[in-house]
C-alpha positions in Angstrom: -80.7 119.1 -307.2 -81.1 120.6 -303.8 -79.5 123.9 -303.2 -76.5 124.4 -301.0 -77.0 126.5 -298.0 -75.4 129.8 -298.9 -74.4 130.4 -295.3 -72.3 127.2 -295.0 -70.6 127.7 -298.3 -69.6 131.2 -297.5 -68.4 130.1 -294.1 -66.1 127.5 -295.6 -64.7 129.7 -298.5 -64.5 133.0 -296.7 -60.9 134.0 -296.1 -59.8 134.8 -292.6 -60.5 138.3 -291.4 -57.5 140.7 -291.5 -56.2 142.0 -288.3 -57.2 145.5 -287.4 -54.4 147.9 -288.2 -54.7 149.6 -284.8 -54.4 146.4 -282.6 -51.4 144.1 -282.7 -52.0 140.5 -283.2 -51.7 138.1 -280.1 -48.9 135.6 -280.2 -48.3 132.7 -277.8 -46.6 133.7 -274.5 -42.8 133.3 -274.7 -41.3 130.3 -272.7 -38.2 132.2 -271.8 -37.7 133.0 -268.1 -37.7 136.7 -267.1 -35.0 137.8 -264.7 -37.6 138.1 -261.9 -38.9 134.6 -262.6 -35.5 133.1 -262.5 -34.8 134.8 -259.1 -38.0 133.5 -257.7 -37.4 130.0 -258.9 -33.9 130.1 -257.5 -35.3 131.0 -254.1 -37.8 128.2 -254.2 -35.1 125.7 -255.1 -32.8 126.9 -252.4 -35.7 126.7 -249.8 -36.5 123.1 -250.8 -32.8 122.1 -250.6 -32.5 123.8 -247.2 -35.6 122.0 -245.9 -34.3 118.7 -247.2 -31.0 119.3 -245.5 -32.6 120.1 -242.2 -34.8 117.0 -242.4 -31.8 114.8 -243.3 -29.9 116.2 -240.3 -32.9 115.5 -238.0 -33.1 112.0 -239.3 -29.4 111.4 -238.8 -29.2 112.9 -235.3 -30.8 110.4 -232.8 -33.5 111.6 -230.4 -32.2 112.6 -227.1 -32.8 110.3 -224.1 -34.6 113.1 -222.3 -37.0 113.5 -225.2 -37.6 109.8 -225.4 -38.3 109.7 -221.7 -40.8 112.5 -222.0 -42.6 110.6 -224.8 -42.7 107.5 -222.6 -44.1 109.4 -219.7 -46.7 111.1 -221.9 -47.7 107.6 -223.3 -48.0 106.2 -219.8 -50.1 109.3 -218.7 -52.4 108.7 -221.6 -52.8 105.0 -220.6 -50.9 103.7 -223.7 -48.7 101.4 -221.7 -47.6 99.3 -224.7 -46.0 102.4 -226.3 -44.6 103.5 -223.0 -43.0 100.1 -222.5 -41.5 100.1 -226.0 -39.9 103.5 -225.5 -38.5 102.7 -222.1 -37.2 99.4 -223.5 -35.4 101.1 -226.3 -33.7 103.4 -223.7 -32.8 100.5 -221.5 -31.2 98.7 -224.4 -28.9 101.6 -224.9 -26.0 103.0 -222.9 -28.5 105.6 -221.6 -30.3 103.1 -219.3 -30.8 104.3 -215.8 -32.7 103.3 -212.6 -35.4 105.7 -213.6 -35.9 104.2 -217.1 -35.8 100.7 -215.7 -38.5 101.7 -213.2 -40.6 103.2 -216.0 -40.4 100.0 -218.1 -41.1 97.9 -215.0 -44.3 99.8 -214.2 -45.4 99.5 -217.8 -44.8 95.8 -217.7 -46.6 95.3 -214.4 -49.6 97.3 -215.7 -49.6 95.0 -218.8 -49.3 91.9 -216.5 -45.7 91.1 -217.6 -44.2 90.4 -214.2 -41.3 88.3 -215.4 -40.1 91.1 -217.7 -40.6 93.6 -214.9 -38.4 91.6 -212.6 -35.7 91.3 -215.2 -35.5 95.1 -215.8 -35.7 95.9 -212.1 -32.8 93.7 -211.4 -30.9 95.7 -214.0 -32.1 98.9 -212.4 -30.7 98.0 -208.9 -27.4 97.2 -210.4 -27.3 100.5 -212.2 -28.3 102.4 -209.0 -28.0 100.3 -205.9 -29.1 103.2 -203.7 -32.5 103.5 -205.5 -35.0 102.1 -203.0 -38.0 102.2 -205.3 -36.6 99.5 -207.6 -35.9 97.2 -204.7 -39.4 97.8 -203.3 -41.0 96.8 -206.6 -38.9 93.7 -206.8 -39.8 92.6 -203.2 -43.5 93.1 -204.1 -43.2 90.8 -207.1 -41.5 88.1 -204.9 -44.2 88.5 -202.3 -47.0 87.8 -204.8 -45.2 84.7 -205.9 -44.5 83.6 -202.3 -40.8 83.4 -202.9 -40.0 83.8 -199.2 -36.3 82.8 -199.1 -35.6 84.9 -202.2 -37.3 87.8 -200.5 -35.1 87.4 -197.5 -31.9 87.4 -199.5 -32.9 90.2 -201.7 -34.3 92.3 -198.8 -31.0 92.2 -196.8 -29.0 92.9 -199.9 -31.2 96.0 -200.5 -31.0 97.0 -196.8 -27.2 97.1 -197.1 -27.1 99.0 -200.4 -29.8 101.7 -200.2 -29.3 105.1 -198.7 -29.6 105.1 -194.9 -32.8 107.2 -195.0 -34.5 104.6 -197.2 -33.8 101.6 -195.1 -37.2 101.7 -193.3 -38.9 101.2 -196.7 -36.9 98.0 -197.3 -37.6 96.7 -193.8 -41.3 97.4 -194.3 -41.4 95.3 -197.5 -39.2 92.6 -195.9 -41.5 92.4 -192.9 -44.6 92.0 -195.1 -42.8 89.3 -197.2 -41.9 87.2 -194.2 -44.9 87.7 -192.0 -48.0 88.8 -193.9 -49.2 86.3 -196.6 -51.4 87.9 -199.2 -55.1 86.9 -199.2 -55.5 83.8 -201.4 -58.1 85.2 -203.7 -56.2 88.4 -204.4 -53.0 86.5 -205.0 -54.7 84.1 -207.4 -56.2 86.9 -209.4 -52.9 88.6 -209.8 -51.1 85.4 -210.7 -53.7 84.4 -213.2 -53.5 87.8 -214.9 -49.7 87.5 -215.1 -49.9 84.0 -216.6 -52.5 85.1 -219.1 -50.3 88.0 -220.2 -47.2 85.8 -220.3 -47.7 82.0 -220.4 -43.9 81.5 -220.1 -43.8 83.2 -216.6 -42.6 80.1 -214.8 -42.5 81.7 -211.3 -46.1 82.8 -211.5 -47.3 79.4 -212.7 -45.5 77.6 -209.9 -46.9 80.0 -207.3 -50.4 79.5 -208.6 -49.9 75.7 -208.6 -48.7 75.9 -205.0 -51.9 77.7 -204.0 -54.1 75.3 -205.9 -52.4 72.4 -204.2 -52.4 73.9 -200.6 -56.0 75.2 -200.7 -58.0 73.5 -203.6 -61.1 75.2 -204.8 -63.9 74.0 -207.0 -62.5 75.7 -210.1 -59.0 74.3 -209.7 -57.6 71.3 -211.7 -58.0 67.9 -210.0 -55.0 66.7 -208.1 -53.8 64.3 -210.8 -53.8 67.0 -213.4 -52.0 69.4 -211.0 -49.3 66.8 -210.3 -48.9 66.1 -213.9 -48.5 69.8 -214.8 -45.9 70.2 -212.0 -44.0 67.1 -213.1 -43.9 68.3 -216.7 -42.8 71.7 -215.6 -40.0 70.4 -213.4 -38.8 68.0 -216.2 -38.3 71.0 -218.4 -36.8 73.2 -215.6 -35.0 70.8 -213.2 -33.1 73.6 -211.5 -36.2 75.5 -210.5 -36.1 75.1 -206.7 -39.6 76.4 -206.0 -41.1 74.1 -208.6 -39.4 71.1 -207.0 -40.5 72.2 -203.5 -44.1 72.7 -204.7 -44.2 69.3 -206.4 -42.7 67.4 -203.5 -45.1 69.1 -201.1 -48.0 68.2 -203.3 -46.9 64.6 -203.5 -46.7 64.4 -199.7 -50.2 65.8 -199.4 -51.4 63.3 -202.0 -49.9 60.3 -200.1 -47.2 59.7 -202.7 -44.0 59.3 -200.7 -42.1 57.1 -203.1 -42.4 59.6 -206.0 -41.6 62.4 -203.6 -38.5 60.7 -202.3 -37.1 60.3 -205.8 -37.4 64.1 -206.3 -35.8 64.7 -202.9 -32.8 62.5 -203.8 -32.4 64.3 -207.1 -32.5 67.8 -205.4 -29.3 69.6 -206.6 -26.8 69.9 -203.8 -26.1 73.6 -204.4 -29.8 74.5 -203.7 -30.5 72.4 -200.6 -31.6 75.3 -198.4 -34.4 75.5 -195.8 -36.9 74.3 -198.4 -35.1 71.0 -198.9 -34.4 70.7 -195.1 -38.1 71.0 -194.2 -39.2 68.4 -196.8 -36.3 66.0 -196.1 -37.2 66.2 -192.4 -40.9 65.5 -193.2 -39.9 62.3 -195.1 -37.6 61.2 -192.2 -40.4 61.8 -189.7 -43.5 60.5 -191.5 -42.2 57.9 -194.0 -38.7 56.8 -193.2 -39.0 56.6 -189.4 -35.9 58.5 -188.5 -37.0 61.2 -186.1 -33.5 61.9 -184.9 -32.6 63.0 -188.5 -35.8 64.9 -188.7 -35.0 67.0 -185.6 -31.7 68.1 -187.0 -33.2 69.0 -190.3 -36.1 71.0 -188.8 -33.8 72.9 -186.5 -31.6 73.8 -189.5 -34.6 75.0 -191.5 -35.8 77.1 -188.6 -32.5 78.9 -188.5 -33.6 80.5 -191.8 -37.4 80.4 -191.4 -38.1 80.7 -187.7 -41.6 82.0 -188.4 -42.7 78.7 -190.1 -45.1 77.2 -187.6 -45.5 74.0 -189.7 -41.8 73.3 -189.2 -42.2 73.9 -185.5 -45.1 71.5 -185.4 -43.2 68.7 -187.1 -40.2 69.4 -184.8 -42.5 68.9 -181.8 -43.7 65.6 -183.2 -40.1 64.4 -183.9 -39.1 65.4 -180.3 -42.1 63.5 -178.9 -41.2 60.4 -181.0 -37.7 60.5 -179.4 -39.2 60.9 -175.9 -37.9 64.5 -175.5 -41.0 65.8 -173.7 -39.6 69.2 -172.7 -38.3 69.9 -176.2 -41.6 68.8 -177.7 -43.6 71.0 -175.4 -41.4 74.0 -176.1 -41.8 73.5 -179.9 -45.6 73.1 -179.5 -45.8 76.3 -177.5 -43.9 78.1 -180.3 -46.5 76.7 -182.8 -49.3 78.3 -180.8 -47.5 81.6 -180.3 -46.6 82.0 -184.0 -50.1 81.1 -185.2 -51.7 83.5 -182.9 -49.3 86.3 -183.8 -49.7 85.7 -187.5 -53.5 85.6 -187.5 -54.2 87.8 -190.6 -56.8 90.3 -189.2 -55.0 91.4 -186.0 -51.6 91.2 -187.7 -52.8 93.4 -190.5 -54.1 96.0 -188.0 -50.8 95.9 -186.1 -48.7 96.4 -189.2 -50.8 99.1 -190.6 -50.6 101.1 -187.4 -46.9 100.8 -187.2 -46.3 101.5 -190.9 -48.3 104.7 -190.6 -45.9 106.0 -188.0 -42.5 105.0 -189.3 -40.9 108.2 -188.1 -41.8 107.4 -184.4 -39.7 105.2 -182.2 -42.7 103.5 -180.4 -44.0 102.2 -183.8 -40.6 100.8 -184.7 -40.2 99.3 -181.2 -43.5 97.4 -181.7 -42.3 96.1 -185.0 -39.1 94.9 -183.3 -41.2 93.1 -180.7 -43.3 91.5 -183.3 -40.2 90.2 -185.1 -38.7 88.9 -181.9 -41.9 87.1 -181.0 -41.7 84.9 -184.2 -37.9 84.5 -184.0 -36.8 87.0 -186.7 -34.0 88.4 -184.5 -32.0 90.1 -187.3 -35.1 91.9 -188.5 -36.0 92.9 -185.0 -32.5 94.3 -184.4 -32.7 96.3 -187.7 -36.0 97.9 -186.5 -34.4 98.8 -183.2 -31.5 100.3 -185.0 -33.8 102.4 -187.1 -35.6 103.7 -184.0 -32.3 104.8 -182.5 -31.6 106.9 -185.7 -34.7 109.1 -185.2 -33.8 112.4 -183.6 -35.3 113.0 -180.2 -37.0 116.2 -181.3 -38.8 114.3 -184.0 -39.8 111.5 -181.6 -41.2 114.0 -179.1 -43.3 115.9 -181.6 -46.1 113.3 -181.8 
């Protein structure tokens, strides 16, 4: 038989070595806390509880409006307009809403192409602080892009009466632009298209773009049948939208569809039959229904509101000529020539720029008053003259 290894056998049977008498044996460390350990643990627990209490208090106490406004401004400065809009919107949904927070949200909306939402929050802003001219100014600019002339007139005079006296010239400037200086077609189309892309439910922007496509068709626009169909569907869904009705009736007249247009005129709500209705009703009486006497009355009524509308003057001249009123027809025709010459975009733009760059000087305001008088906007002309009278003579003579 093989021998067992003596090393292994001895290792298995050898008793454990005895501890050295001069060195104590090592035992497992005691699990009991020492007094110092207990104190340290107590401090840690107290610290954790205190931190948790502070965090809970911070969570329960809402962020101050000033802090939220700072975060919104920082987001806007960084170009994060979505975050800026969300923060401003949360402020405006609370009792802490102000004209400043409404302006902040409106600017974020406009940067994002959300004109409809910007208009809504700006209207809230002017109610919160009627004297704040900046909110009125932004509102008027939105209406100008969408060619909402009558609304611009109403809103502009409301703003003029409510802002601080020293801010009235800003309102008059925007109102003058809205009534006299139409935006270049290409620039307006780009802006409207961007607004519609960002918000397909922006009804005002869609109607404004349809109106431009109908009045000045381009190769990229929908064909006339498609355009009319889109406008009819839109008006069927929103029968109270006056500008949509006006745009569709005008497009039907230009397309030679007087019967369809007459139906829409007859259905025009009584409460909204303003100058837009009067111009179109007069056009039907003149061109299709052969009632020039009715047309004269309607065109004169429309021109009380929109005296700068050379097309209404042109049709008034035709109606007077049909009635044999040669002198009235000639006077209306002269007004057509005068207004078209004054409103020629290039010279008008230079004239307005020069005047607007010197709004603290009476000669500039006097020229704006003359311009408004020349196109029949007497109220606006009087307002510019009143502003010129408010300029101290020492300021006027310092030029």
